[in-house]
C-alpha positions as CSV (number, residue, x, y, z in Angstrom):
1,M,-18.6,-19.1,-35.8
2,A,-16.1,-19.5,-33.0
3,S,-13.6,-21.3,-35.2
4,E,-13.7,-18.5,-37.8
5,R,-13.1,-16.0,-35.0
6,I,-10.1,-17.9,-33.8
7,H,-8.6,-18.2,-37.3
8,S,-9.1,-14.4,-37.8
9,L,-7.2,-13.8,-34.6
10,S,-4.3,-16.2,-35.3
11,S,-1.9,-13.5,-36.5
12,Q,-2.3,-11.4,-33.3
13,Y,-2.1,-14.6,-31.2
14,L,1.2,-15.6,-32.8
15,Q,2.6,-12.1,-32.3
16,L,1.7,-12.1,-28.6
17,T,2.9,-15.7,-27.9
18,T,6.2,-14.9,-29.7
19,K,6.8,-11.8,-27.6
20,I,5.9,-13.7,-24.4
21,A,8.3,-16.5,-25.2
22,E,11.1,-14.0,-25.8
23,I,10.9,-12.4,-22.3
24,E,9.3,-15.1,-20.2
25,W,12.6,-15.7,-18.5
26,V,12.2,-12.3,-16.8
27,D,10.2,-13.8,-13.9
28,S,13.0,-16.0,-12.5
29,Q,15.7,-13.5,-13.5
30,L,14.0,-10.6,-11.7
31,L,13.6,-12.6,-8.5
32,E,17.3,-13.6,-8.6
33,Q,18.4,-10.1,-9.4
34,T,16.3,-8.5,-6.6
35,N,17.9,-10.9,-4.0
36,Y,21.3,-10.0,-5.4
37,L,20.5,-6.3,-5.2
38,Q,19.3,-6.5,-1.6
39,D,22.5,-8.4,-0.6
40,L,24.6,-5.7,-2.3
41,Q,22.7,-3.0,-0.4
42,V,23.5,-4.6,2.9
43,K,27.2,-5.1,2.0
44,V,27.6,-1.5,1.0
45,A,25.9,-0.2,4.2
46,V,28.2,-2.4,6.3
47,K,31.3,-1.4,4.4
48,R,30.4,2.3,4.7
49,S,30.1,1.9,8.5
50,E,33.4,0.1,8.7
51,L,35.1,2.8,6.5
52,D,33.8,5.6,8.8
53,K,35.4,3.8,11.8
54,L,38.7,3.4,10.0
55,R,38.7,7.1,9.1
56,E,38.3,8.0,12.7
57,K,41.1,5.6,13.6
58,T,43.4,7.1,10.9
59,K,42.7,10.6,12.2
60,K,43.5,9.5,15.7
61,E,46.8,7.9,14.6
62,F,47.7,11.0,12.6
63,Q,47.0,13.3,15.6
64,E,49.3,11.1,17.7
65,V,52.2,11.6,15.2
66,Q,51.6,15.4,15.2
67,N,51.6,15.5,19.0
68,L,55.0,13.9,19.0
69,K,56.5,16.1,16.2
70,H,55.4,19.4,17.8
71,F,56.0,20.8,21.2
72,T,53.3,19.1,23.3
73,V,53.1,17.4,26.7
74,K,53.5,14.0,25.1
75,R,56.6,15.1,23.2
76,L,58.1,16.5,26.4
77,A,57.4,13.3,28.3
78,A,59.0,11.2,25.6
79,Q,62.1,13.4,25.5
80,L,62.5,13.2,29.3
81,T,62.4,9.4,29.1
82,N,64.7,9.3,26.0
83,R,62.0,7.5,24.1
84,L,61.0,10.2,21.6
85,E,62.5,8.7,18.4
86,K,61.2,5.2,19.3
87,K,57.8,6.5,20.2
88,L,57.6,8.6,17.0
89,K,58.6,5.8,14.8
90,K,56.0,3.5,16.3
91,E,53.2,6.1,15.9
92,E,54.2,6.8,12.3
93,T,54.1,3.1,11.5
94,D,50.7,2.8,13.1
95,Y,49.4,5.8,11.2
96,L,50.7,4.4,7.8
97,A,49.1,1.0,8.6
98,A,45.8,2.7,9.4
99,F,45.9,4.9,6.4
100,E,46.7,1.9,4.1
101,K,43.9,-0.1,5.5
102,E,41.5,2.8,5.1
103,Q,42.5,3.2,1.4
104,N,42.0,-0.5,0.8
105,E,38.6,-0.4,2.3
106,K,37.7,2.7,0.4
107,T,38.7,0.9,-2.9
108,T,36.6,-2.1,-1.9
109,L,33.6,0.2,-1.1
110,E,34.0,2.0,-4.5
111,M,33.9,-1.4,-6.3
112,L,30.8,-2.5,-4.3
113,E,29.1,0.8,-5.1
114,N,29.8,0.4,-8.8
115,E,28.3,-3.1,-8.6
116,L,25.3,-1.7,-6.8
117,R,24.7,0.9,-9.5
118,E,24.9,-1.7,-12.2
119,A,22.7,-4.0,-10.3
120,T,20.1,-1.2,-9.7
121,Q,20.1,-0.4,-13.4
122,L,19.6,-4.0,-14.4
123,N,16.9,-4.4,-11.8
124,Q,15.0,-1.4,-13.3
125,I,15.3,-2.9,-16.8
126,L,14.0,-6.3,-15.6
127,T,11.2,-4.6,-13.7
128,S,10.2,-2.8,-16.9
129,Q,10.3,-6.0,-18.8
130,K,8.2,-7.7,-16.1
131,K,5.5,-5.1,-16.5
132,E,5.7,-5.7,-20.3
133,L,5.3,-9.4,-19.7
134,V,2.3,-8.9,-17.5
135,S,0.8,-6.6,-20.1
136,L,1.4,-9.1,-22.9
137,K,-0.2,-11.9,-20.9
138,D,-3.2,-9.8,-20.2
139,Q,-3.5,-9.0,-23.9
140,L,-3.2,-12.7,-24.7
141,N,-6.0,-13.6,-22.2
142,N,-8.2,-10.8,-23.6
143,L,-7.6,-11.9,-27.1
144,V,-8.4,-15.5,-26.4
145,D,-11.5,-14.5,-24.4
146,S,-12.7,-12.4,-27.3
147,A,-12.9,-15.5,-29.4
148,F,-15.3,-17.2,-27.0
149,T,-17.5,-14.3,-25.8
150,E,-21.1,-15.0,-26.8
151,L,-20.1,-17.8,-29.1
152,M,-19.7,-20.6,-26.7
153,P,-22.1,-22.0,-24.1
154,E,-21.0,-21.4,-20.6
155,G,-19.4,-24.3,-18.9
156,P,-19.1,-25.0,-15.1
157,L,-15.7,-23.4,-14.9
158,E,-16.9,-20.2,-16.7
159,I,-20.0,-20.0,-14.4
160,E,-17.8,-20.5,-11.4
161,V,-15.4,-17.7,-12.5
162,G,-18.2,-15.4,-13.3
163,T,-19.8,-16.0,-9.8
164,L,-16.4,-15.5,-8.1
165,Y,-15.9,-12.3,-10.0
166,A,-19.3,-10.9,-9.0
167,Q,-18.7,-11.8,-5.4
168,F,-15.1,-10.4,-5.5
169,N,-16.4,-7.1,-6.8
170,Q,-19.2,-6.9,-4.2
171,V,-16.7,-7.4,-1.4
172,A,-14.5,-4.6,-2.9
173,V,-17.6,-2.3,-3.0
174,D,-18.4,-3.2,0.6
175,V,-14.8,-2.5,1.7
176,N,-15.0,0.9,0.1
177,R,-18.3,1.7,1.7
178,Y,-17.1,0.9,5.2
179,Q,-13.8,2.8,4.7
180,S,-15.7,5.9,3.6
181,A,-18.1,5.6,6.6
182,E,-15.1,5.1,8.9
183,K,-13.5,8.3,7.6
184,H,-16.7,10.3,8.2
185,I,-17.3,8.8,11.7
186,G,-13.6,9.5,12.6
187,N,-14.1,13.2,11.6
188,A,-17.4,13.3,13.6
189,R,-15.6,12.0,16.7
190,I,-13.0,14.8,16.3
191,T,-15.6,17.6,15.8
192,L,-17.8,16.3,18.6
193,S,-14.8,16.3,21.0
194,Q,-14.3,19.9,20.1
195,A,-17.9,20.6,20.8
196,I,-17.5,19.0,24.2
197,K,-14.4,21.0,24.9
198,S,-16.3,24.3,24.1
199,L,-19.2,23.3,26.4
200,R,-16.7,22.7,29.2
201,Q,-15.2,26.1,28.6
202,A,-18.7,27.6,28.7
203,H,-19.4,25.8,32.0
204,Q,-16.2,27.3,33.4
205,Y,-17.2,30.8,32.4
206,N,-20.7,30.4,33.8
207,S,-20.9,32.0,37.3
208,L,-23.6,32.0,39.9
209,D,-23.5,35.4,41.6
210,M,-26.6,37.0,43.1
211,Y,-25.3,40.6,43.2
212,S,-22.5,41.1,40.6
213,H,-22.5,40.6,36.8
214,N,-19.4,39.9,34.8
215,R,-20.1,40.9,31.2
216,I,-16.7,39.7,29.9
217,A,-17.3,36.2,31.3
218,D,-20.8,36.2,29.8
219,F,-19.3,37.2,26.5
220,F,-16.9,34.3,26.5
221,E,-19.6,31.9,27.7
222,R,-21.8,32.8,24.8
223,G,-18.9,32.4,22.4
224,S,-18.1,29.0,23.7
225,L,-21.7,27.9,23.5
226,A,-21.8,29.1,19.9
227,D,-18.7,27.1,19.1
228,A,-20.2,24.0,20.7
229,R,-23.3,24.4,18.5
230,K,-21.2,24.9,15.4
231,Y,-19.0,21.8,16.1
232,S,-22.0,19.6,16.9
233,M,-23.7,20.6,13.6
234,Q,-20.5,19.7,11.7
235,A,-20.4,16.3,13.5
236,Q,-24.0,15.7,12.6
237,V,-23.3,16.3,8.9
238,Q,-20.4,13.7,9.1
239,I,-22.6,11.2,10.8
240,D,-25.4,11.6,8.2
241,Q,-22.8,11.1,5.4
242,A,-21.5,8.0,7.1
243,R,-25.0,6.5,7.3
244,Q,-25.4,7.1,3.5
245,F,-22.6,4.7,3.0
246,V,-23.5,2.2,5.8
247,P,-27.3,2.5,6.6
248,E,-26.7,-0.1,9.4
249,I,-25.3,2.7,11.5
250,R,-27.9,3.7,14.1
251,Y,-29.4,7.2,13.7
252,M,-28.3,9.7,16.3
253,N,-28.9,13.5,16.7
254,V,-26.0,15.2,18.3
255,T,-27.5,18.7,17.9
256,Q,-30.5,18.0,20.1
257,G,-28.8,19.6,23.2
258,N,-30.1,23.1,24.1
259,F,-27.0,25.3,23.5
260,V,-28.7,28.5,24.6
261,F,-26.5,31.5,24.0
262,G,-28.9,34.4,23.2
263,V,-29.7,35.4,26.8
264,L,-28.1,38.1,28.8
265,F,-27.0,36.4,32.0
266,D,-28.0,39.2,34.4
267,N,-29.1,37.3,37.5
268,F,-28.6,34.2,39.5
269,F,-31.6,32.4,38.3
270,V,-30.8,32.8,34.6
271,D,-27.2,31.8,35.2
272,Y,-28.4,28.7,37.1
273,Y,-30.8,27.8,34.3
274,I,-28.1,28.1,31.7
275,R,-25.7,26.1,33.8
276,S,-28.2,23.2,34.0
277,K,-28.7,23.3,30.2
278,I,-24.9,23.2,29.6
279,E,-24.5,20.3,32.0
280,S,-27.4,18.5,30.3
281,S,-26.0,19.1,26.8
282,L,-22.6,18.0,28.0
283,R,-23.9,14.7,29.3
284,S,-25.7,14.2,26.0
285,L,-22.6,14.8,23.9
286,L,-20.5,12.6,26.0
287,S,-23.0,9.8,25.5
288,H,-23.0,10.3,21.8
289,L,-19.2,10.4,21.7
290,T,-19.2,7.0,23.4
291,Q,-21.6,5.7,20.8
292,L,-19.5,7.1,18.0
293,D,-16.4,5.3,19.5
294,S,-18.3,2.0,19.4
295,V,-19.5,2.6,15.8
296,Y,-15.9,3.5,14.8
297,Q,-14.6,0.3,16.3
298,W,-17.4,-1.7,14.7
299,L,-16.5,-0.2,11.3
300,Q,-12.8,-1.0,11.8
301,N,-13.6,-4.6,12.7
302,N,-15.8,-5.0,9.6
303,I,-13.1,-3.5,7.4
304,S,-10.6,-6.0,8.8
305,N,-12.9,-8.9,8.3
306,L,-13.9,-7.9,4.8
307,G,-10.2,-7.3,4.0
308,N,-9.4,-10.9,4.9
309,I,-12.3,-12.1,2.8
310,Y,-11.2,-9.9,-0.1
311,T,-7.7,-11.3,0.0
312,Q,-9.0,-14.9,0.0
313,M,-11.5,-14.4,-2.7
314,Q,-8.9,-12.5,-4.8
315,S,-6.5,-15.5,-4.6
316,T,-9.3,-18.0,-5.5
317,Y,-10.5,-15.8,-8.3
318,I,-7.0,-15.4,-9.8
319,S,-6.4,-19.2,-9.6
320,K,-9.7,-20.1,-11.3
321,R,-9.3,-17.3,-13.9
322,Q,-5.9,-18.7,-14.8
323,E,-7.4,-22.2,-15.0
324,L,-10.1,-20.9,-17.4
325,S,-7.5,-19.1,-19.5
326,K,-5.4,-22.3,-19.9
327,E,-8.5,-24.2,-21.0
328,R,-9.4,-21.6,-23.5
329,I,-5.9,-21.4,-24.8
330,K,-5.9,-25.2,-25.3
331,M,-9.2,-24.9,-27.2
332,F,-7.9,-22.0,-29.2
333,E,-4.8,-23.9,-30.3
334,R,-6.8,-27.0,-31.1
335,V,-8.5,-25.1,-33.8
336,L,-5.2,-23.6,-35.1
337,N,-3.4,-27.0,-34.8
338,P,-6.0,-29.7,-35.2
339,N,-3.2,-32.4,-35.9
340,N,-1.1,-31.5,-32.8
341,T,-2.1,-33.8,-29.9
342,T,0.8,-32.9,-27.6
343,S,-0.2,-31.2,-24.4
344,S,2.0,-28.4,-23.4
345,I,2.0,-24.8,-22.3
346,P,1.6,-22.5,-25.3
347,N,4.9,-21.7,-26.9
348,A,5.4,-19.3,-29.7
349,S,8.0,-21.5,-31.4
350,D,5.5,-24.4,-31.6
351,I,2.6,-22.5,-33.1
352,P,2.6,-22.3,-37.0
353,I,1.3,-19.3,-38.8
354,V,-2.3,-20.1,-39.8
355,S,-4.0,-18.2,-42.6
356,S,-7.7,-18.2,-43.5
357,S,-7.0,-20.4,-46.5
358,N,-6.0,-23.6,-44.7
359,Y,-9.1,-24.5,-42.8
360,E,-12.4,-25.9,-43.9
361,E,-15.8,-24.3,-43.4
362,D,-16.9,-27.2,-41.2
363,D,-13.9,-26.9,-38.9
364,E,-16.2,-25.9,-36.1
365,L,-15.2,-25.6,-32.4
366,P,-16.7,-28.3,-30.2
367,S,-19.0,-27.3,-27.3
368,Y,-17.2,-26.1,-24.2
369,D,-18.3,-29.2,-22.1
370,E,-17.2,-31.6,-24.8
371,A,-13.8,-29.9,-25.2
372,L,-13.2,-30.2,-21.5
373,R,-13.9,-34.0,-21.6
374,Q,-11.6,-34.6,-24.5
375,P,-7.8,-35.3,-24.1
376,T,-5.6,-32.2,-23.8
377,F,-4.4,-31.0,-27.1
378,M,-2.3,-28.3,-28.6
């Protein structure tokens, strides 16, 4: 019986609601503290910059005094014009004023830094309490849900939440599929570009000479063709893996080019034949690379669109899930408090401790639809 299940969970329910009531103030306090912390960080940064400028000014004033006290061009010029003592007194006054201002700003900065440290520590404490509050609310929702699972007929709101949850999860799965395919296609584009680069190198090494034979060039040509073959096969593997995640990607075979590299290029006709094969393979790979670019862009567009849908569905699901939780909590408390008709948000201080001895066997929970039609209760 659902009512029996609720009464058996009353002790856990009271513990959770009591803890939630004790730290529910954290939400507003954390927001206020975070704003205060950010303001302090800005003030400290500005004050540090100002203090650096004051230090430079103090050093400059001190250097002016030293120049007048010791034998320098400035001291000699002041002596010749009989203004040394007056000039020295002025520079010393300026230096002392700059030094005093620097010390005052330094003291102010130290005070701000102390405030910043304290604010940071408090923010960390509030953040930890916020995590605890979220965890407690999740536990409360799970506890309340456990009292209704398989014991109550599904109402319209439950069906809607279940449908939204299934759709929400499916969108998440689709996003992951497209992101995995995007990663593989991105790798395929890179390796196919390397294959094209190797083919172009082979084309450069290929020479058409009727009478001479360059074995070194032939060696490099065969090596470049082998690299092109290797890279194209790696790209093919990446493409096939991407199609496993997103079968809508059109099949393509990037290894179909004839990368011949097992022939000794010892005459004009063989060299010409090989060159034509290289050029044909190069055109094929360039065409496939263009197709991969289009596929990559298509995947990115789908990921972006699905991401927007995911965000919207997440917001809708959370809203409906909260609505369902509130309705279930109301029904939960109606069984615990059958004589309380005041509608309010669950508060631990308002919920009495209920034992299994103070309810009747026929104190059964009404059907879900009926409970929703009745006035709010608590």
